[in-house]
C-alpha positions in Angstrom: -68.8 20.4 -64.7 -71.9 21.3 -66.7 -75.0 22.0 -64.8 -78.3 21.9 -66.6 -81.0 24.2 -65.3 -84.6 23.2 -65.7 -87.6 25.4 -65.2 -89.9 24.6 -62.3 -93.5 24.4 -63.2 -95.7 26.9 -61.2 -97.7 25.3 -58.5 -100.9 26.7 -60.0 -100.3 24.8 -63.3 -99.3 21.5 -61.7 -101.6 18.5 -62.4 -101.9 16.4 -59.3 -102.2 12.7 -59.8 -103.4 12.0 -56.2 -105.6 14.2 -54.1 -106.2 13.4 -50.4 -109.5 14.7 -49.1 -112.1 13.6 -46.5 -114.2 10.7 -47.7 -117.2 11.4 -45.5 -119.8 14.1 -45.9 -120.9 16.8 -43.5 -123.9 14.7 -42.5 -121.9 11.6 -41.8 -121.7 11.7 -38.0 -120.0 8.3 -37.7 -122.4 7.3 -35.0 -121.5 3.6 -35.7 -117.8 4.4 -34.9 -119.0 6.2 -31.7 -120.9 3.1 -30.6 -118.0 0.8 -31.4 -115.7 3.0 -29.3 -118.1 3.4 -26.5 -115.6 2.0 -24.0 -113.7 5.3 -24.5 -116.7 7.1 -22.9 -116.0 5.5 -19.6 -112.3 6.3 -19.8 -112.9 9.9 -20.6 -115.6 10.2 -17.9 -113.2 8.7 -15.3 -110.5 11.1 -16.5 -112.7 14.2 -16.2 -114.1 13.2 -12.8 -110.7 12.4 -11.3 -108.8 15.3 -12.9 -111.1 18.0 -11.5 -110.4 17.3 -7.9 -107.1 15.4 -8.0 -104.7 16.6 -5.3 -107.5 18.5 -3.5 -108.1 18.0 0.3 -111.8 17.8 0.2 -112.1 16.1 -3.2 -115.7 15.3 -4.3 -117.0 17.1 -1.3 -116.7 20.3 -3.4 -119.7 19.0 -5.4 -121.7 19.8 -2.2 -119.8 22.8 -1.0 -119.9 24.9 -4.2 -123.7 25.0 -4.7 -124.3 25.3 -0.9 -121.9 28.3 -0.6 -123.4 29.9 -3.8 -126.9 29.5 -2.4 -126.0 31.1 0.9 -124.4 34.0 -1.0 -127.6 34.4 -3.1 -129.6 34.3 0.1 -127.8 37.2 1.7 -127.3 39.3 -1.5 -130.5 38.9 -3.4 -133.0 37.8 -0.8 -131.9 39.7 2.3 -130.1 42.8 0.8 -131.9 43.3 -2.5 -135.3 42.1 -1.2 -136.0 39.7 -4.1 -138.6 37.3 -2.7 -139.0 33.7 -3.7 -142.7 33.4 -2.8 -143.7 30.5 -0.5 -140.6 28.5 -1.5 -137.9 28.7 1.2 -135.1 30.9 -0.4 -132.2 28.4 0.2 -134.3 25.6 -1.4 -135.3 27.9 -4.3 -131.6 28.7 -5.1 -130.5 25.1 -4.8 -133.1 24.0 -7.3 -132.1 26.7 -9.8 -128.3 26.1 -9.3 -128.7 22.3 -9.7 -130.2 22.8 -13.2 -128.0 25.8 -14.1 -124.7 24.2 -13.1 -125.4 21.1 -15.3 -126.2 23.2 -18.3 -123.3 25.7 -17.8 -120.7 23.0 -17.2 -121.7 21.1 -20.3 -121.5 24.3 -22.4 -118.3 25.7 -21.0 -116.3 22.5 -21.2 -117.6 21.6 -24.6 -116.8 25.1 -25.9 -113.0 24.5 -25.3 -112.9 20.8 -26.3 -110.6 21.4 -29.3 -108.1 23.5 -27.3 -108.1 21.3 -24.3 -107.6 18.1 -26.3 -105.4 19.3 -29.1 -102.5 17.1 -28.1 -104.7 14.0 -27.9 -106.5 14.7 -31.2 -103.2 15.2 -33.0 -101.8 11.9 -32.0 -104.5 9.3 -32.4 -107.8 8.9 -34.3 -111.1 8.2 -32.6 -114.6 9.6 -33.1 -114.2 13.2 -31.8 -117.9 13.3 -30.8 -117.0 11.0 -27.9 -115.4 13.8 -26.0 -118.5 16.1 -25.8 -120.6 13.0 -24.9 -118.2 12.2 -22.1 -118.4 15.8 -20.8 -122.2 15.4 -20.7 -122.0 12.1 -18.8 -119.3 13.3 -16.3 -121.4 16.4 -15.5 -124.4 14.2 -15.1 -122.6 12.5 -12.2 -121.9 15.9 -10.8 -125.6 16.8 -11.2 -126.6 13.6 -9.4 -124.4 14.5 -6.4 -125.7 18.0 -6.2 -129.2 16.7 -6.7 -128.8 14.6 -3.5 -127.9 17.8 -1.7 -131.1 19.4 -3.0 -133.2 16.4 -2.1 -131.8 16.5 1.5 -132.9 20.1 2.0 -136.2 19.4 0.1 -137.1 16.5 2.5 -136.3 18.7 5.5 -138.5 21.6 4.3 -141.2 19.2 3.1 -141.5 17.8 6.6 -141.2 21.2 8.3 -143.5 23.2 6.1 -145.8 20.7 4.3 -148.4 23.3 3.6 -146.1 25.5 1.6 -144.4 23.1 -0.9 -145.5 19.8 -2.3 -144.4 17.6 -5.2 -146.6 17.3 -8.3 -147.0 14.6 -11.0 -144.7 16.6 -13.2 -141.8 15.3 -11.1 -141.6 12.4 -13.6 -140.5 14.9 -16.3 -137.1 15.1 -14.6 -135.4 12.9 -17.2 -136.9 15.0 -20.0 -135.5 18.2 -18.3 -132.1 16.6 -18.0 -132.1 15.8 -21.7 -133.1 19.3 -22.6 -130.4 20.9 -20.4 -127.8 18.5 -21.8 -128.9 19.2 -25.3 -128.7 23.0 -24.8 -125.2 22.7 -23.2 -123.8 20.4 -25.9 -125.4 22.4 -28.8 -124.2 25.8 -27.7 -120.8 24.4 -26.6 -120.1 22.8 -29.9 -121.1 25.9 -31.8 -118.8 28.0 -29.6 -116.0 25.4 -29.9 -115.9 26.0 -33.6 -115.2 29.7 -32.9 -112.7 29.3 -30.0 -110.6 26.9 -32.1 -109.8 29.9 -34.3 -110.4 32.9 -32.1 -109.0 32.3 -28.7 -110.2 35.7 -27.4 -113.7 34.3 -27.2 -112.6 32.0 -24.3 -112.2 35.1 -22.1 -115.6 36.4 -23.0 -117.3 33.1 -22.2 -117.3 33.7 -18.4 -118.9 37.0 -18.8 -121.5 35.7 -21.3 -122.4 32.7 -19.1 -122.9 35.1 -16.1 -125.0 37.4 -18.2 -127.1 34.5 -19.4 -127.7 33.3 -15.8 -129.2 36.7 -14.9 -131.7 36.6 -17.8 -132.6 33.0 -16.7 -134.9 32.6 -13.6 -132.1 31.1 -11.4 -132.3 33.7 -8.6 -135.8 35.0 -9.1 -139.2 33.4 -10.1 -140.9 34.6 -13.3 -144.0 35.1 -11.3 -142.3 37.9 -9.3 -144.8 40.8 -9.2 -142.1 43.4 -9.3 -141.0 42.3 -12.8 -142.7 44.6 -15.5 -144.8 42.8 -18.0 -142.6 43.8 -21.0 -139.5 42.4 -19.2 -141.3 39.3 -18.2 -142.2 38.7 -21.8 -138.6 39.1 -22.8 -137.5 36.7 -20.1 -140.0 34.1 -21.2 -138.4 34.1 -24.6 -135.3 32.6 -23.1 -135.7 28.8 -23.9 -134.0 27.9 -20.7 -136.6 29.6 -18.6 -139.4 27.0 -19.0 -137.0 24.2 -18.0 -136.2 25.8 -14.6 -139.8 26.8 -14.1 -140.9 23.3 -14.8 -138.3 21.9 -12.4 -139.5 24.1 -9.6 -143.2 23.5 -10.3 -142.6 19.8 -10.3 -141.0 19.7 -6.8 -142.7 22.7 -5.2 -146.1 23.1 -6.8 -145.3 26.8 -7.2 -144.4 28.8 -10.3 -145.6 28.3 -13.8 -145.8 25.3 -16.1 -146.9 25.1 -19.8 -146.7 22.3 -22.2 -146.4 24.9 -25.0 -143.5 26.6 -23.4 -141.8 23.3 -22.7 -142.3 22.3 -26.3 -140.8 25.7 -27.3 -137.7 24.8 -25.3 -137.5 21.4 -26.9 -137.7 22.9 -30.4 -134.8 25.3 -29.6 -132.8 22.5 -28.1 -133.2 20.3 -31.2 -132.2 23.2 -33.5 -129.1 24.1 -31.4 -128.0 20.5 -30.9 -128.3 19.5 -34.6 -126.5 22.7 -35.7 -123.8 22.2 -33.1 -123.2 18.6 -34.1 -123.0 19.5 -37.8 -120.6 22.4 -37.1 -118.5 20.2 -34.8 -118.3 17.5 -37.5 -117.1 20.1 -40.1 -114.5 21.8 -37.9 -113.0 18.6 -36.6 -111.6 18.0 -40.1 -109.4 21.1 -40.2 -109.1 22.4 -36.6 -105.5 21.1 -36.2 -104.5 23.8 -38.8 -105.7 26.6 -36.5 -105.7 25.3 -32.9 
């Protein structure tokens, strides 16, 4: 039997007749597809809400227990032991206000940062606009914020009736929806930027907990920026944190104590827009190729 050998053309010299490549550009966010598949948002929100506390004894009560236990811990460690005063604001109320805002931001950021890893199996089986998943994270955590905010309001009403001369609401309380948008934007923007890195470098996931904790200490969650013991050079550094004006505005709106500035709030909004736009563009780019590295 005669066997005829033929040379194989090198891959580099082959001329492909068909090339498969993405048809949409980096700036094509497919917002129309997101709107058409908006029913998926409610499904993902329900999944996230149920999965967190499924097979737990207390269930959603942990939404109340976690910030309350954390506030009590801060009360004994930072207020009693370390002597960090909260001014005329009752310490437990001061910490609940800071934690309500901080938890919403940090949960949005942390869960969005691992969205590719956590949903790799789902993303590899069916197509849908990937941007829906970060949006569902934002909405499910908004429900959690609402529950924790009720806890804060309960303590707020109690202290408002007990010590009406110390704290009082201001007209800036109507800025609450704006503050929520800013916190959600920061969480999603940073989370989507980090998600692009964690999809390739898994080690960053272990550094996130440390980074989030460090970021909390340079944000006025456990201390007011008006604290007299903070040196002026450190106070200036802390004010550069774009999250600081959000927490200070939140407290000033409900307590009438602290600092408020339209300029600083605009500074935070500018940072949020930059991070959110950058995060969405990076997320849109990485989602095309993340299955090769996740």
